[in-house]
C-alpha positions, -999 to +999 in steps of 0.1 A: -036-259-492-011-236-477+023-247-462+028-244-425+054-217-415+093-232-413+104-240-379+135-231-362+145-263-357+140-283-393+126-313-387+119-310-349+081-301-352+087-272-326+070-241-340+081-203-334+056-199-307+068-231-286+104-219-284+110-192-257+127-162-268+161-167-249+167-199-269+158-175-303+182-150-292+211-177-290+203-191-321+205-159-342+238-155-324+250-189-335+240-180-370+258-146-369+288-164-353+290-187-385+289-159-410+315-136-394+340-162-380+340-189-406+367-179-433+377-192-466+399-219-463+437-208-459+452-205-495+479-232-501+493-217-533+506-185-530+526-162-552+552-130-540+557-102-565+576-070-556+612-051-562+646-064-555+648-053-519+615-056-507+617-086-489+601-112-513+620-144-504+622-133-465+584-133-466+582-164-487+604-183-460+581-167-432+549-179-452+564-213-452+574-215-418+541-205-405+518-222-430+537-250-435+541-247-470+574-254-490+589-228-505+600-221-542+628-194-548+625-184-587+659-175-588+674-207-576+659-224-604+667-197-629+705-193-625+727-220-632+763-219-616+781-194-624+755-166-627+746-184-663+708-177-670+689-209-681+672-210-713+638-198-712+620-232-723+639-252-698+629-223-673+588-229-679+592-263-676+611-261-641+582-239-634+553-259-644+564-288-625+568-264-595+534-254-599+519-282-602+520-288-565+492-289-542+508-264-523+538-240-523+549-201-521+567-186-552+586-160-548+602-140-576+587-115-609+596-132-639+562-119-648+572-116-689+581-152-692+559-175-673+532-158-649+505-178-669+519-209-652+521-196-619+486-177-621+466-202-629+473-224-599+478-194-577+452-193-548+469-158-536+492-127-548+513-109-522+527-074-539+548-058-518+548-022-532+574-007-512+588+027-521+619+030-536+634+046-506+629+018-487+638-014-512+668+006-525+695+008-503+682-023-489+690-042-520+723-027-516+728-031-483+718-067-488+744-074-516+776-057-495+764-079-467+760-111-485+792-105-507+807-136-520+785-162-499+761-183-515+722-176-506+695-201-503+673-183-525+697-187-555+710-211-575+740-231-564+772-218-572+759-185-577+778-163-548+765-129-545+778-102-563+781-067-563+766-052-597+762-016-600+746-023-637+716-043-618+713-017-593+713+010-618+693-005-649+672-031-625+663-022-592+663+016-597+641+018-625+614-008-612+591+019-606+588+025-645+599-009-655+580-030-637+554-016-613+528-006-637+526-044-652+524-057-615+497-030-606+479-040-637+481-075-625+467-070-591+437-049-606+428-078-629+429-109-606+400-136-611+377-129-581+388-167-569+421-152-563+433-132-532+449-100-539+471-086-510+492-051-513+517-043-484+530-008-491+550-003-461+575-025-437+550-019-410+524-035-433+543-066-441+549-070-402+513-065-392+507-090-421+530-116-407+521-113-371+480-121-385+486-150-403+470-173-414+439-145-406+456-118-427+458-144-455+424-149-453+414-112-454+403-112-491+419-080-515+441-061-501+441-023-513 
């Protein structure tokens, strides 16, 4: 015994021949609309990576405001008053506790000490892969502009300072010191984690303007 051909309206008993062509067209259109405009849920746990001066903290704040997510600045939990570094074990404890949250945006690198804790919980990773001629002058200018003031993205009791060794040994050397590692991280993200790479201030601005749709677009390139 052969099975009857499926109907367009499951359970209605109405066959293909009984349905007007215009109704068939509408139904097919609705199916296409659901496929194209039914995006994946917006990511609720987001990492932001990149060099100093790229605007990680600024982007994290904007993501937090636009998506109503709590923001975690890793520098703020790494530095104790007086620019004293926290013990690595205690730092991992703090990061692990923050990563347990259902929603967050975390900005900061620290890829050698606890990326495993964050990546295991992240739903999206945004890499600000800006060129050095953009991020380096920014880092210098922000340090001058905020000199002596405590920023909200750094630990309390840590007024901004102008540290030449930091610029020379850390900020300037990002392309050879940390960028290859960040590129590897983005290239090897699990399929379940969205990867977004922004390579210019214009791309960053367009990304922010298009939120939350821009965050749902999958891997960036």
